[in-house]
C-alpha positions in Angstrom: 23.5 0.5 -15.6 23.7 4.1 -14.4 20.8 5.8 -12.5 19.6 7.7 -15.5 19.2 4.6 -17.6 17.6 2.8 -14.7 15.0 5.5 -14.3 14.2 5.4 -18.0 13.7 1.6 -17.9 11.5 2.0 -14.8 9.4 4.7 -16.5 9.0 2.4 -19.6 8.0 -0.6 -17.5 5.5 1.6 -15.6 3.9 2.7 -18.8 3.6 -0.8 -20.2 2.1 -2.2 -17.0 -0.4 0.6 -16.9 -1.4 -0.1 -20.5 -1.8 -3.8 -19.8 -4.1 -3.1 -16.8 -6.2 -0.7 -18.9 -7.0 -3.6 -21.2 -9.2 -5.0 -18.3 -9.8 -2.2 -15.9 -11.9 0.8 -17.1 -11.2 4.1 -15.3 -9.7 4.1 -11.8 -6.6 5.7 -13.1 -5.6 7.3 -9.8 -6.1 3.9 -8.0 -3.9 2.2 -10.5 -1.2 4.9 -10.2 -1.1 4.7 -6.4 -1.0 0.9 -6.5 2.0 1.0 -8.9 3.7 3.6 -6.7 3.5 1.2 -3.8 4.8 -1.9 -5.5 7.7 -0.1 -7.0 8.5 1.3 -3.5 8.5 -2.3 -2.1 5.4 -1.5 -0.1 2.0 -3.2 0.7 -1.4 -1.8 -0.1 -5.0 -1.8 1.2 -7.7 -1.1 -1.3 -11.0 -0.1 0.4 -14.3 0.2 -1.3 -17.8 -1.3 -1.5 -18.2 -4.7 -3.3 -18.3 -4.7 -7.1 -15.7 -2.0 -7.8 -13.2 -4.4 -9.4 -10.7 -4.3 -6.5 -10.0 -8.1 -6.8 -9.9 -7.9 -10.6 -7.4 -5.0 -10.5 -5.0 -6.9 -8.2 -5.3 -10.1 -10.2 -4.8 -8.2 -13.5 -1.7 -6.5 -12.0 -0.4 -10.0 -11.1 -0.9 -11.1 -14.7 1.1 -8.2 -16.0 4.0 -9.3 -13.8 5.8 -12.6 -14.4 5.6 -13.3 -10.7 4.1 -16.1 -8.6 0.6 -15.1 -7.3 -1.7 -16.5 -4.6 -5.1 -15.4 -3.6 -6.4 -15.9 0.0 -10.1 -15.4 0.6 -10.4 -14.2 4.2 -13.4 -15.6 6.0 -14.4 -15.8 9.7 -13.2 -19.4 10.0 -9.8 -18.9 8.4 -6.9 -19.9 10.7 -3.3 -18.5 10.8 -1.9 -21.8 9.5 -4.1 -21.6 6.5 -2.0 -18.6 5.4 1.5 -19.3 6.7 1.6 -23.1 6.4 2.0 -25.8 9.0 4.2 -28.7 10.0 3.0 -32.2 9.2 4.4 -35.6 10.3 6.0 -37.7 7.6 7.1 -41.3 8.1 10.0 -42.9 6.3 8.5 -46.3 5.3 11.9 -47.9 5.0 13.1 -46.9 8.5 9.9 -46.1 10.3 11.4 -42.8 11.3 8.9 -39.9 11.7 9.9 -36.3 11.1 8.2 -33.0 10.8 8.0 -31.4 7.4 6.9 -27.8 6.8 4.2 -27.4 4.2 4.2 -23.9 2.8 1.0 -21.9 2.9 -0.2 -19.5 0.2 1.9 -16.6 1.7 4.9 -18.1 -0.1 4.5 -16.2 -3.4 5.6 -12.9 -4.8 2.2 -11.3 -4.9 -0.5 -12.1 -2.2 -4.1 -11.0 -2.7 -5.6 -10.8 0.8 -9.2 -10.6 -0.3 -11.6 -9.0 2.1 -9.0 -9.0 4.8 -11.4 -7.4 7.3 -13.8 -10.4 7.1 -11.6 -12.5 9.3 -10.9 -12.0 13.1 -7.7 -10.3 14.4 -6.0 -13.6 15.2 -5.8 -14.5 11.5 -5.2 -11.0 10.4 -2.1 -11.0 12.6 -0.6 -14.0 10.7 0.5 -11.6 8.0 2.4 -9.2 10.4 5.8 -11.0 10.3 5.5 -11.8 6.6 4.8 -8.1 5.7 7.5 -6.6 7.9 10.3 -9.2 8.0 9.6 -11.0 4.7 9.7 -14.3 6.6 7.5 -16.8 8.5 8.5 -18.5 11.7 6.9 -21.9 12.3 8.0 -24.4 15.0 10.9 -22.2 15.8 12.3 -22.3 12.3 12.6 -19.3 10.0 11.3 -19.6 6.4 12.3 -16.8 4.1 9.7 -15.6 1.6 10.5 -15.1 -2.1 11.5 -11.6 -3.3 9.9 -9.4 -4.4 7.0 -9.8 -2.0 3.8 -7.7 -1.9 0.6 -8.0 0.2 -2.2 -6.3 -1.7 -5.3 -6.4 0.5 -8.9 -5.5 -0.3 -11.4 -4.6 2.4 -15.0 -3.5 2.7 -15.9 -0.3 4.5 -15.9 -1.0 8.3 -19.5 0.3 8.5 -20.6 -2.9 6.7 -21.9 -5.9 8.6 -19.5 -8.7 9.4 -16.2 -6.8 9.4 -13.3 -6.8 11.8 -11.3 -3.5 11.7 -7.6 -4.1 11.2 -5.6 -3.2 14.4 -3.5 0.0 14.1 -0.2 -2.0 14.3 -1.1 -4.0 11.2 -2.5 -1.0 9.3 0.8 0.8 9.9 2.6 -1.9 7.9 0.7 -1.0 4.8 2.3 1.7 2.8 -0.9 3.0 1.2 -4.6 2.8 2.0 -6.3 3.5 -1.4 -9.9 4.5 -1.6 -11.7 2.9 -4.5 -14.7 5.0 -5.5 -17.6 4.5 -7.9 -17.0 4.9 -11.6 -18.2 7.9 -13.6 -21.3 7.7 -15.9 -19.2 7.0 -19.0 -16.9 4.6 -17.3 -19.8 2.6 -15.8 -21.5 2.4 -19.2 -18.3 1.1 -20.7 -18.0 -1.4 -17.8 -21.5 -2.8 -18.4 -21.0 -3.0 -22.2 -17.7 -4.7 -21.9 -18.5 -7.2 -19.1 -21.7 -8.4 -20.7 -20.1 -9.2 -24.1 -17.8 -11.9 -25.2 -14.7 -10.0 -24.2 -11.6 -11.6 -22.7 -8.5 -9.4 -23.2 -5.1 -10.9 -23.2 -2.7 -9.4 -20.6 1.0 -9.8 -21.3 3.7 -10.0 -18.6 6.0 -7.0 -18.6 8.4 -7.6 -15.7 9.8 -10.7 -14.0 11.2 -10.9 -10.4 14.7 -9.8 -11.4 13.3 -6.8 -13.3 11.0 -5.8 -10.5 13.9 -5.9 -7.9 16.0 -3.8 -10.2 13.1 -1.2 -10.5 12.8 -1.2 -6.7 16.5 -0.6 -6.3 16.3 2.3 -8.8 13.6 3.9 -6.7 15.7 3.7 -3.6 18.6 5.5 -5.4 16.5 8.5 -6.3 18.0 11.5 -4.4 16.0 13.6 -2.1 17.0 16.9 -0.6 17.0 17.5 3.1 14.2 20.1 2.9 12.0 17.5 1.2 12.6 15.1 4.0 11.9 17.8 6.6 8.7 18.7 4.7 7.5 15.1 5.0 8.4 15.2 8.7 6.4 18.4 9.2 3.3 16.9 7.7 3.6 13.8 9.9 4.5 15.6 13.2 1.5 17.9 12.8 -0.8 14.9 13.2 0.5 14.2 16.7 -1.5 15.6 19.6 1.5 15.7 22.0 3.7 17.8 19.7 4.1 21.6 20.5 2.7 24.2 18.2 0.4 21.9 16.3 -2.8 23.3 14.8 -5.8 23.6 17.2 -8.1 21.5 15.0 -5.6 18.6 15.5 -6.0 18.8 19.3 -9.7 18.9 18.9 -10.2 16.0 16.5 -7.3 13.6 16.7 -6.6 10.9 19.3 -3.4 9.5 17.8 -1.3 10.6 14.9 1.1 9.0 12.5 4.4 7.4 13.5 7.9 7.5 11.9 7.0 4.9 9.3 4.7 7.5 7.8 7.7 9.8 7.2 9.6 6.9 5.5 6.7 6.1 3.2 6.1 9.7 2.3 9.7 10.0 1.1 9.6 6.6 -0.6 6.4 7.4 -2.3 7.8 10.7 -3.5 10.9 9.0 -4.9 8.7 6.5 -6.7 6.5 9.2 -8.2 9.5 11.1 -9.4 11.1 8.0 -10.9 7.9 6.9 -12.7 7.6 10.4 -14.1 11.2 10.1 -15.5 12.6 12.7 -13.0 15.9 12.2 -11.2 14.9 13.9 -7.9 11.9 14.0 -5.6 10.2 17.2 -4.6 7.8 18.5 -2.0 5.0 18.3 -4.5 5.7 14.5 -4.8 5.3 14.3 -1.0 2.0 16.1 -1.2 0.7 13.8 -3.9 1.2 10.7 -1.7 0.1 12.3 1.6 -3.5 11.0 1.4 -2.9 7.3 0.9 0.1 7.3 3.3 -1.6 9.1 6.2 -5.3 8.3 6.1 -5.0 5.0 7.9 -2.4 6.4 10.4 -4.6 9.1 11.9 -7.1 8.1 14.5 -9.9 10.6 15.0 -11.8 11.0 18.3 -15.5 11.1 19.1 -15.7 14.8 18.5 -14.4 14.5 15.0 -16.8 11.6 14.2 -19.8 13.4 15.5 -19.0 16.4 13.2 -18.2 14.3 10.2 -14.5 15.1 10.3 -12.5 12.2 8.7 -8.8 11.6 8.4 -8.9 12.8 4.8 -10.4 16.1 6.0 -7.6 16.5 8.5 -5.0 15.7 5.8 -6.5 18.3 3.5 -6.3 21.0 6.2 -2.7 20.1 7.0 -1.7 20.3 3.4 -3.4 23.7 3.1 -1.5 25.0 6.1 1.9 23.6 4.9 2.7 25.0 1.5 5.0 23.1 -0.8 7.2 26.0 -1.8 10.9 25.1 -1.4 11.6 28.1 0.8 8.7 27.3 3.1 9.5 23.6 3.2 13.1 24.3 4.0 12.0 25.9 7.3 12.7 29.6 6.4 11.3 32.5 8.3 8.4 32.7 5.8 7.2 29.3 6.8 7.1 29.6 10.6 3.7 31.2 11.1 2.1 28.9 8.6 3.6 25.6 9.9 2.6 26.5 13.5 -1.0 26.7 12.5 
């Protein structure tokens, strides 16, 4: 299969999955689109929003549209790491009396993991997902256990301002490709939600892709070409969030404690590739990078007290950086026209 045919199949699969999700989820088109961009890029996601916005339903519906194994883990304050990864138990051979350790797999051994309300459990348990998310494996008792492919962690969390939440450490947040904000529905959408959910309505969701098909789609995304100036544009966006970099905008120095790391550059380019492929295009552009800048960067920028006191959020900072860094190819390529703008 050549790349053009692979992109066509990827676009068709994307359209079908989105249509299946719409049978259950009303509105939230941007959230659905960002979620699909992440899984086709082989990335993990956090969906943040107040309770009742169908975050869990969205993830479970996505799992139903994919012929993949699915496990849901409800994160609570008393959840232990072994409850996620699994543990070793002693088994006795009744014939010989020999006792041996046998590893019992935890719920993390599935293609799609719903980490529900991940910030309702302490950091000790949150950290149980670190190795699984990055290395696609779990180490227990000195033995390495490989997770099935494809593998996604789709986490939901409540806003950290709510009671009983434990903010995710920066190291773990960085392993999530996207942080997706789930907002309230519009008037018409909420009316349709109320009418649908209070009636005898149970839509049938059909599976569109299996594991082999999903892996093929992910490989197709990786093969989408990206020009050097697009990569450099992504790097410029990220490097402007770092306080220690020369020539960064003054408002960054005033409002940011820590900026995004190299993983942000990788995810900006991957997200741009996925967006181009799902749109049926054979190459990523700087506009694709701009489109994924919000979900990639918002959980990688740590604001300081001055920013918080003035209501400046990471999303505010991202918007300012995008305004100061135009997506014109000439400017993004680092031409003379770009210099005064990019320096802030």
